[in-house]
N, C-alpha and C positions, 0 to 999 in steps of 0.2 A: 517472577518473571517482570524485566522491564519492556517499555512500550517504546517504539521509533514510530516518528510519521517524518515520510520524506516529503517534503514540500520545496522543491528547488524547482531549476528550469527557468526557462524562457517564456514559455508559452507561445511559441511562434505560433501554432495551430490555432491562437484565439485572438492573433493581432487584428484591428487596433484596440480590443479591450483590454489586451495586457502591455501597451504601451506605455501606461504608467503605473501599473500595479501588478504584483503576483497573480498568478493563475489561481494561487489557491486561497485567495483573498475573496475571489468573484462570489456572487450570491447563488446559491443553491436554494431555490423558493425562500424561504424566511432566515436562512442564516448565511455564512460566511462558509465557502466550502470546507475549510480546514477544518472546522467543529465538529464534521461527520465524522473523519478518522479519528480522530482524539474522542469521541462519544464510543467509536464502537470497542478501543482499547478500554475505557473506562468499564463500557457493560461487560468486557472479559475479566473484570477485577483486577484492572492492571491500572497501578495511580502512579507510578514512577516513569515520567514520559518525558521525553527530548523530540523536539522538532529542528529536524534539518530545513535550512532555507539558504538562499543565496539572492544575488541580485542586487539590485537599486533598493528595492522595496522591503529588504529584510528587517527594518527598523519597525516595520507596521505591523510582524507580529506580534511583536514584543509590545505595542500600544494596544493590539487587539485582545491579545490572551493573557498579557501580564503573569501571573503567576498559577492562572487555570480556576480562581475563583468560580466562573461559570459551570465549572465542571464538579466541583466539590474536591478540587484537589490545592494540597498546600506550596505545592512547587512545578512549574516546567523548566526544564533545560531546554537549551538553544546550542545548536551547532550551525557553522558558516561554510555553504560549499563554493569554492571559486571557481568561478568557470564550468564549463558543462561536461564532465568527466563520467555522467553515466549514476544508475541509482547502486552498482556495487562501492563505485568511489564513495557517493555519499552516505552510505551504510556505514564505511570503514573509517568515519571520521566519528562514529560512536563507538569506537573501542573503551575508550577510556571512562565514559559513561555507562557502558555495560558492564564491567568490572567484572569479567569472569560470570555473569548471570545469563541463563537463557532469555532471550528478546523475541519479542513480536514485531513485525516490520509491517507498516501499512503506507500503501501508497497515498500521496495527499489527495489525489483526484478519486480515489476508490470511493463509491456510495452504495452502502448495502441497506436491506432490509430488515433483515432479522440481526441476533446478533452471533456472536463467534464462541460464545462462553464454552460449549461442549468441545470444539476442537483446540482451545486455551487448554481447558482440562485434562484434554487426552494428551496435548502436548508435554503438558507438568508431569504426568504419570509416565511418559516415556523416556524423560532421562536424559536422553541423547540422541545427536541426530537432528532433522528436520522435520517439519508437516509444511505444507502448501495447502491453499484452500483451491480447489476446482470447481468449477460452474459448467453445465452443458450448453453448449450455445449451436446458433445456427450458421455462423460465419467465423468457426475456428479460424480460419485463416488470417485472422487479423490479431492473433494473440500468441503467446508461448501455448504452445500443446502438448500436452501429456501422452506418452507410450506406454501402454499396457503389456505384459505377461501376464496373462490372468488376472489378479488382483493387486500386482505388483507393479509400481512404474519403472521402466528400462531404460526412458528418456525423457528429454523435454526439448522439442525442437522450435526454434524461434519463427512466428509468422510464417508458415510452410506453406507451400502452393498447393501440397496435398497432404492435407492433416492427416494423421492416424489414428485418431480420436476425434470425438465431439467434445471434449472436454479440456477448457480452457485452463490457464492457471492463473488465478485473479492476482490483486496487487496485496496480498497479505501472505507473509511469510515467517515461520517460527524457526528460530536458529539456535543450536547450543555455542558454546563460547567458542568451539573451532571456527565458526564462521569468517573469524577475521583474518585468521591463517589461510582460509581459502581465499579470500577476497586478495590477498596477497601473491598469490600464485597466477591471479591472472592475468591473462594477457589483452590489451587495447583490442576491440572489433574493429570492421571496417567504417564503424563510424568514431572509430578513436574515442569508446568508452569501454568502461568496464561493466560488461552485461551480466547482469543478475541471473539469467537464464544458465551462465557458467556454474555459477555458486551453486546453484541448484542442480546442475549436474555433477558436479564434484561428491556432492550428497549420494547423489543417484549411484555414481560408481563404487563408493564404498560401501551403498546397501544400507543406506540408512535415514534414507529419505521415505517418509510417508505421506498421506494426505487425508484429507476429510472435503465432505463435498459440502457446499455453502447453500445453506437454506434461502428462499426469498428470493427477491430480485436482486441483480448486481450490476453496474454501471459504472465507466469512469467518468470522466467529464473534461476530458483533454480536446474537443471539438466543437464547433458551435450545436451540432446536431445532437452531439452526447450530452453537451451543458443544458440545453433546453429538454432531453429525455429526462435527466435527473430529476430537474425543477418538477415535472410534471409528475414523475415517479413517487417523489416525496410528497407533494400535493395528493395525490390519490391514496397516500396511505395514511395522513392524516383524516382522510373522509371527511364528513360532513362539518367538522371545525372549522377547517380549511376554507372550505365553500363558504360559511358564515362570515369568518374572518375578511373574505375578499370583497363582502357585501359593502 
């Protein structure tokens, strides 16, 4: 299975922090944000990784990450997304890299406490279709939300005013090679973007969508509040060592 980190976008909600740099290069406690999703993939046993970025600061990713030596990798591939076409469009740029293999996609601002090795192994055994990672939240209206019939997902609704469950779809997705054909059938949303929720619902419609529950805490880091929360969660997880380092 190959890994993809989607790290494009303008980071407008974090302006002016993002006026001179990409959001995913901002610090989360003691590491750049982009380090965390890459480590998530490496911890799941995935070592063939592509980073998709965009904007004026894309070259900084190459300077920071190089070939991935800090993660024990021999090589990291890169792709460039022009404009603001959405998550699904960015993923579509990775078809050649995927080369028919299954993929694990992590949004570049998703920070998690535990690893996803169990879910990745389950998807490897699954053989086809898709698997998403879900997390129970108290503010489901902020996210894509899974609708269930028993233990089966029957739909995913983006930012619903009245969520049909408390289970948010995190920014971690696993797909078989048919994902790229599904992306090609997507129509732009009202935001003029290709939405990843439409891709996920295509798998739901064909009956091949599965899921795992994410262990530990999870947060994005796309707003000032969530950026601070992510840093504090990482620091707390590190425990006494982090406190000593701060002194």
